[in-house]
C-alpha positions in Angstrom: 24.4 24.7 -14.6 23.5 23.7 -18.2 21.5 20.8 -16.6 19.9 23.5 -14.5 19.1 25.8 -17.2 17.6 23.1 -19.4 15.4 21.9 -16.4 14.0 25.5 -15.7 13.4 26.2 -19.5 11.4 22.8 -19.6 9.1 23.4 -16.4 8.9 27.3 -16.5 6.4 27.2 -19.5 4.4 24.0 -18.2 4.0 26.2 -14.9 2.9 29.3 -17.2 0.3 27.1 -19.1 -1.0 25.3 -16.2 -1.6 28.6 -14.5 -3.2 30.0 -17.5 -5.5 27.3 -17.5 -6.5 27.3 -13.9 -7.1 31.1 -14.3 -9.2 30.5 -17.5 -11.3 27.8 -15.7 -11.9 29.9 -12.7 -13.1 32.7 -14.9 -15.3 30.4 -16.6 -16.8 29.4 -13.3 -17.4 32.8 -11.9 -19.3 34.0 -15.1 -21.5 30.7 -15.5 -24.6 31.8 -16.0 -27.7 30.4 -14.0 -30.2 28.1 -15.6 -34.0 28.8 -14.9 -36.7 26.5 -14.6 -39.1 26.8 -17.2 -43.0 26.3 -17.7 -43.9 26.0 -13.8 -47.2 26.4 -15.3 -47.9 26.3 -18.9 -50.5 29.2 -19.0 -50.7 32.8 -17.6 -53.7 31.6 -15.8 -54.1 28.2 -13.7 -58.0 28.2 -14.3 -59.2 31.4 -12.7 -56.1 32.5 -10.7 -53.3 34.0 -12.2 -50.4 31.7 -12.6 -46.8 32.7 -12.0 -45.9 32.7 -15.7 -45.6 36.1 -17.7 -45.4 36.2 -21.6 -42.1 36.1 -22.9 -39.8 38.9 -24.5 -41.8 40.9 -27.3 -44.9 38.3 -26.7 -48.6 39.8 -27.0 -51.0 37.2 -25.4 -54.6 37.3 -26.4 -56.9 35.3 -23.9 -60.5 34.3 -24.0 -62.3 33.2 -21.1 -65.5 31.4 -21.2 -67.9 30.1 -18.4 -71.6 28.3 -18.9 -74.2 28.0 -16.8 -74.6 25.7 -13.8 -74.8 22.1 -14.3 -77.7 21.7 -12.2 -79.9 23.9 -13.8 -80.9 20.8 -15.5 -81.7 19.0 -18.7 -84.1 21.9 -19.8 -81.0 24.2 -19.8 -78.9 21.3 -21.2 -77.0 21.6 -18.1 -75.9 25.0 -18.3 -75.1 25.2 -21.9 -78.2 26.8 -22.6 -77.8 29.6 -20.1 -75.9 32.8 -20.8 -72.4 32.7 -20.6 -69.8 34.5 -18.9 -67.0 35.9 -21.1 -63.7 37.9 -20.8 -61.6 39.1 -23.5 -58.0 40.1 -22.6 -54.7 41.4 -23.7 -51.3 41.1 -22.0 -47.9 42.4 -23.5 -44.2 41.8 -22.1 -41.6 43.7 -23.6 -38.7 42.2 -21.6 -40.3 39.0 -20.6 -40.4 40.2 -16.9 -42.8 43.0 -16.7 -46.3 42.4 -18.2 -49.1 45.1 -18.7 -52.6 44.0 -19.9 -56.4 45.1 -20.3 -59.4 43.1 -20.3 -63.4 43.2 -20.7 -65.8 41.0 -18.7 -69.4 40.6 -19.6 -70.2 39.6 -16.0 -70.7 43.0 -14.1 -69.6 44.5 -17.1 -66.4 44.8 -15.6 -63.0 46.4 -17.5 -59.8 45.6 -15.8 -56.2 46.9 -16.2 -53.3 45.1 -14.5 -49.3 44.7 -14.0 -47.6 41.6 -13.7 -44.0 41.5 -12.8 -41.5 38.4 -12.5 -39.5 39.3 -9.5 -37.6 36.1 -8.8 -37.3 33.1 -10.9 -36.5 29.1 -9.6 -33.1 28.0 -10.8 -32.2 24.3 -11.7 -29.3 24.3 -8.9 -31.8 25.2 -6.5 -29.7 28.6 -5.3 -33.3 30.2 -5.9 -35.7 27.7 -4.6 -39.0 29.3 -5.8 -40.3 31.6 -8.3 -42.1 34.9 -7.2 -44.4 37.0 -9.3 -46.0 40.0 -8.4 -49.4 41.1 -9.7 -51.6 44.2 -9.2 -55.0 45.1 -10.8 -57.9 47.6 -10.8 -61.4 46.9 -12.0 -64.1 49.2 -12.7 -67.6 48.1 -13.1 -69.8 50.0 -16.1 -73.1 48.8 -14.7 -75.8 51.1 -14.2 -77.7 51.4 -10.6 -81.0 49.5 -11.2 -82.4 51.2 -8.3 -81.4 54.6 -8.8 -85.1 56.1 -9.8 -86.5 54.1 -7.0 -84.0 55.1 -4.2 -83.7 58.5 -5.3 -80.0 58.5 -5.7 -77.3 56.6 -7.7 -75.0 54.3 -5.9 -72.3 55.1 -8.5 -72.5 58.7 -8.2 -68.9 59.0 -7.8 -66.5 57.3 -10.3 -64.5 56.1 -7.6 -67.6 53.9 -6.0 -67.1 51.8 -9.3 -63.5 50.8 -8.6 -62.0 47.8 -6.7 -58.4 46.5 -6.5 -56.2 43.4 -6.0 -52.8 42.8 -4.9 -51.0 39.4 -4.7 -47.4 37.9 -4.7 -47.3 34.5 -6.3 -45.0 31.8 -5.0 -44.5 28.9 -6.9 -42.1 26.0 -7.0 -41.7 23.2 -9.7 -40.8 20.0 -7.9 -40.1 17.9 -10.9 -40.6 17.9 -14.6 -44.2 16.9 -14.0 -45.4 18.5 -10.6 -45.8 22.2 -9.6 -47.6 24.2 -6.8 -48.1 27.8 -6.1 -49.5 30.1 -3.4 -51.1 33.2 -4.0 -52.1 35.3 -0.9 -54.2 38.0 -2.0 -55.4 41.3 -0.6 -58.9 42.7 -2.2 -60.3 46.2 -1.6 -63.5 47.3 -2.7 -64.2 51.1 -2.6 -68.2 50.6 -2.3 -69.9 47.6 -0.5 -73.4 46.7 -0.7 -74.1 46.9 3.4 -73.0 49.1 6.0 -72.0 46.0 7.9 -69.9 44.8 4.8 -66.1 45.2 5.0 -64.1 47.2 2.4 -61.1 44.6 2.5 -61.1 40.8 2.0 -58.4 38.5 2.2 -57.8 35.1 0.1 -55.1 32.3 0.0 -55.0 30.9 -3.3 -53.5 27.4 -3.5 -52.8 25.8 -7.0 -51.3 22.7 -8.4 -50.3 21.2 -11.9 -49.3 17.6 -12.6 -48.2 16.9 -16.3 -49.0 13.6 -17.6 -47.8 13.9 -21.3 -45.6 16.1 -23.4 -48.6 18.5 -23.9 -51.3 17.6 -21.5 -51.7 18.4 -17.6 -54.1 18.2 -15.0 -54.6 21.5 -13.0 -56.3 22.3 -9.5 -57.1 25.6 -7.6 -58.8 26.4 -4.3 -59.4 30.0 -3.0 -59.5 29.9 0.9 -61.3 32.9 2.2 -60.0 34.5 5.6 -63.5 35.2 7.4 -66.2 36.7 5.4 -66.4 40.6 4.4 -70.4 40.4 4.0 -73.3 38.7 5.5 -74.0 37.3 2.0 -73.5 33.6 1.8 -70.6 32.9 -0.6 -68.4 29.7 -1.0 -64.5 29.3 -1.5 -63.7 28.9 -5.2 -62.4 25.7 -6.5 -61.8 24.4 -9.9 -60.4 21.3 -11.8 -59.0 21.5 -15.3 -57.2 19.9 -18.1 -54.6 21.9 -20.1 -53.7 21.0 -23.7 -50.7 22.8 -25.5 -51.0 23.2 -29.2 -47.9 25.2 -30.4 -48.6 28.7 -30.1 -52.3 28.1 -28.3 -52.8 26.7 -24.6 -56.3 25.3 -24.1 -57.8 25.1 -20.9 -60.9 23.2 -20.0 -62.1 23.0 -16.4 -65.0 22.6 -14.5 -65.5 25.3 -11.4 -68.2 26.7 -9.2 -67.3 30.4 -9.7 -69.4 32.5 -12.3 -67.1 35.6 -12.2 -63.8 35.7 -13.9 -61.8 38.5 -12.7 -60.3 38.1 -9.2 -63.0 40.3 -7.1 -65.8 38.1 -8.5 -64.4 34.7 -8.2 -62.5 35.0 -4.9 -65.2 36.8 -2.7 -68.5 36.6 -4.6 -68.7 32.9 -5.7 -72.4 32.0 -4.7 -72.5 28.4 -5.6 -71.1 25.1 -4.3 -69.8 22.1 -5.3 -71.7 20.0 -2.8 -75.1 21.1 -4.4 -74.1 20.8 -7.9 -73.6 24.5 -8.3 -70.7 24.1 -10.9 -70.1 25.0 -14.4 -68.0 23.9 -17.5 -65.2 26.6 -18.8 -62.5 26.9 -20.9 -59.5 29.2 -21.4 -58.1 29.6 -24.8 -54.7 32.0 -25.1 -52.6 32.4 -28.2 -49.2 34.0 -28.1 -48.1 36.4 -30.8 -44.4 37.4 -31.2 -43.8 41.1 -32.0 -40.4 42.5 -32.8 
């Protein structure tokens, strides 16, 4: 009996500790946090298109977007640098790193915009969530005056709503490796007022964007906007851009070539009136600066 007792005393604590270790291990596994993929794109813009990225928690982003004139304007205009530039100033703020609210003002068509951007899903390192999804919605208001109001006897902007246009897009992105990322941006655009009775108020565009990182701080970017048919009889072209991203601490500097004059979505997606084929391209840049506000 003594031998049996000693055996029980010896093995019972071992069994208890082993079971406790297994319980602790299983609890650790069950509460293990997901690890998310970071920096699918470095900035909140690819070139013209919104990227899947949102500013971090308590971060205010100030962005300057600048487009020079057409390169094919010739040496007299110094290949577009002497022409009037298109500029947008914007501010975007995120309280929690998921929802961003922002405003902006563009010189082209004197456009004011306000937008919301929400990080819905985020790609994980174990591929349990294979893609990131961000929702983007924006409203645009032109402050232009009707230049033909006196001649025509009426103001086409008689109602405030006639100045408005709207954009909605889900942005679906995947970081395939530490160097290469891609995203799709199916986009719906609505204009309250169109120029001709034959024009459509709604337009659809599929944005395709990519990024290839070739050093720790530099990357090549690409974007293309494929229009679904045409909403107007005027001749417009698909937007395309090729860029170079440089990260410098709190700044992201993006330099690129694009055929789009407009900067905000309704402008560059459906109103690009120059083509790469005839040299109707222009040099531009985006500069963003992030401020941590606590």
